[in-house]
N, C-alpha and C positions, 0 to 999 in steps of 0.2 A: 783257364781252360784245363781240364782234370789229365793226370799226367797219363800218357797213351792216346792220347786223341790222334785220330789222323790229321795229315798235312790238308787234307780240304776241310775240316773242323775248324782248324787254327786261322786257314783263308777265311773260311764265312764268319768266324767272332771276329777277326780284322775288320772286315768290312762293313759288318754290323756297327759296332763300336765306332769308324771313322765317320757312318752314314748318320748316326748319333748326334757326334757330333756337331756335323754339319747344319743339326737341325737346331742346334744352339741346346742342349742336353749339357751338362756337365758332364766332366771325365768320368766320375763313381756311379753317374747313372747311365749315360752310353756303357759302361760296364757289365751293368746289371743286366741291360738290354738283352745286349748280345750275351751272354754268360745263360742268360733265361731261353731265348731261341735256341741259341744253339744245344741247349742240355735238354731242349723240349724235341726238338728233331734226331740228335740221336737217340732218344728214347722212343722216339716211333719206327727209325728203321734196324730197332735193336741191338746197339750200339752200344748202348747201358746196362749195367747189373742192374739197378733197380729204376723204375719207371712207375711215378701217381699214375693213375689211373686217367683221369684229366688232362695227362700228356699225349696218354697213348690213344684214346680215342677222340680228345678233340680235332679240327678241323690245324691241316701241317697253317704254317705261321702264313706260308708264300699261296695259299690257298685261300686263308681267310681274307688276306688284299682289305686290313685295316679297319672289320666291321664293327673292332672294338674300341676304337681310337677316336681321339677328341672328338675330332673333325666328324664322327658317323653319322647317322640319322638321326639317330634318339640322343645324341654326346656322348657325355662321359658314362661311362660304368658305374653300380653302387658302388665299386668297388676300388674305382678311381675318386669317386666322391669322398669317401668315407677317409681316404688315404687323405685325399686334402683336409677334409675336416678334422682329423688327428694331427696334419701338420699345424694348423693355424689354433686346435687346443677347445675347437669347440665343443662343450659339456651335452652331453645326454645324447652325442652321435650315437653310441650303442643300439639305443631305441628307435631311432628314425629311417626312414624309410626314402625311395630314391628323391621322391619330391621333395619328402624336407630336408635333405641334405643339398638338394642345388637350395632352394631358400634359403638356407643357414650363411653357405657360402657365399651368395649372393649381398650380403647386408654388411 
């Protein structure tokens, strides 16, 4: 957590981290998820000095309700598929579209 964070944000961070760990995420990944979520909430409520345009204009995580999760209606997002392809070392991934990434990952 950034220095100067409020106790509320500290609690929120710990709650999100523990929730992610219960879902089976590694400790490192759970910390990343928690930090990104809390930083976005801080940006949207004007608590941070700097914030990206997408953090400020996008829906809050609580309202989004998992719309971009792997179990969403359209499955994983392009960015999630790309990250998976990168982890697996799939060549040519940068020029692939979402459908092509899905096919490459399924082989």
